[in-house]
C-alpha positions in Angstrom: 0.3 0.3 0.5 1.1 3.7 -0.9 0.1 6.1 1.0 0.9 10.3 -1.0 -0.5 12.9 1.6 -1.2 16.5 -0.2 -3.1 19.7 1.2 -2.0 21.4 4.3 0.5 24.0 3.9 -0.4 27.9 5.8 -3.7 28.1 7.2 -5.0 31.2 9.7 -6.7 30.0 13.5 -10.5 30.1 13.1 -10.1 29.2 9.7 -9.6 26.4 7.2 -7.7 23.7 5.7 -7.9 20.5 3.7 -5.8 17.4 3.2 -6.2 14.2 1.0 -4.6 11.0 0.4 -4.2 8.7 -2.0 -4.1 5.2 -2.0 -2.7 2.2 -4.3 -1.6 -0.5 -3.9 -3.4 -3.3 -2.4 -6.4 -1.6 -1.0 -8.2 -5.2 -0.9 -6.6 -5.8 2.8 -7.1 -2.6 4.3 -9.5 -2.3 7.2 -9.7 1.1 8.0 -8.1 4.7 7.4 -7.4 7.4 9.6 -5.2 10.9 10.1 -3.2 11.4 13.1 -0.7 14.0 13.6 2.6 14.9 15.3 3.4 18.3 16.7 6.6 19.3 17.6 7.9 17.8 20.5 5.6 15.1 20.9 3.8 12.1 20.4 1.2 11.1 17.5 -1.8 11.1 17.7 -4.6 9.8 16.1 -7.3 12.5 15.0 -10.3 10.5 13.0 -10.6 7.1 11.6 -13.0 5.6 9.0 -14.0 1.6 8.6 -13.8 0.0 5.3 -17.6 0.3 6.2 -17.8 3.6 6.4 -17.8 4.1 10.1 -15.8 7.0 11.7 -14.5 8.4 14.8 -12.6 11.5 16.0 -10.2 12.3 18.4 -12.8 14.5 21.2 -10.2 17.3 20.6 -11.5 17.8 16.8 -15.0 16.2 17.4 -17.3 18.9 15.7 -14.4 20.2 13.3 -12.9 17.8 11.7 -14.2 15.2 9.2 -12.6 12.4 7.8 -14.3 10.8 4.3 -13.3 8.4 1.8 -14.1 8.3 -1.8 -13.5 5.0 -4.1 -12.6 5.1 -8.0 -11.4 0.9 -8.6 -8.2 0.1 -7.9 -7.7 3.8 -6.2 -9.0 5.8 -2.9 -8.8 8.5 -1.8 -8.9 10.0 2.7 -10.0 13.2 3.5 -9.6 15.2 6.3 -11.7 18.7 6.5 -10.1 20.6 9.6 -12.3 24.3 10.3 -12.3 26.1 13.3 -8.2 25.1 13.8 -6.1 26.1 16.1 -2.6 27.4 16.5 -1.7 24.4 18.5 -2.6 22.2 15.8 0.6 22.9 13.9 2.1 20.5 13.3 2.8 17.2 10.8 0.1 15.3 9.4 0.1 11.4 8.6 -2.3 9.4 7.2 -2.9 5.7 8.3 -4.1 1.9 6.6 -4.7 -0.1 8.8 -4.1 -3.8 6.3 -5.1 -7.2 7.5 -1.9 -8.9 9.4 0.8 -6.4 7.9 -0.8 -3.7 10.3 0.0 -0.1 9.7 0.9 2.7 7.1 1.7 5.5 6.9 2.3 8.2 4.9 5.2 10.7 5.0 3.2 13.4 5.8 2.4 17.2 5.3 3.0 20.3 7.3 0.4 21.8 8.2 1.1 25.5 9.9 -1.6 27.7 11.3 -1.1 31.3 12.0 -2.3 33.2 14.9 
């Protein structure tokens, strides 16, 4: 499975940003996908996830502001993260993830999100 994130960049506090993750490869093995972030000096934390059946789960810190969704097109999926009402402390590197049967979780390279106050 290959994961390639795009989007992100510089946003303003209170404003929106959106992220995309193009997924290719053995997508049939994927049971869930998600987004995580890592702020400087902090551990990576999962912010949102979506199962292959479409069930979503959001971290308390982003619930009501972030929305994860997925689109499917033959051999390629795209996972989105719409982020609204951003906060400066949400600055960090955002990673796309894919949970695969047996093999486990794969991560993308990450994309930088910077929220200015």
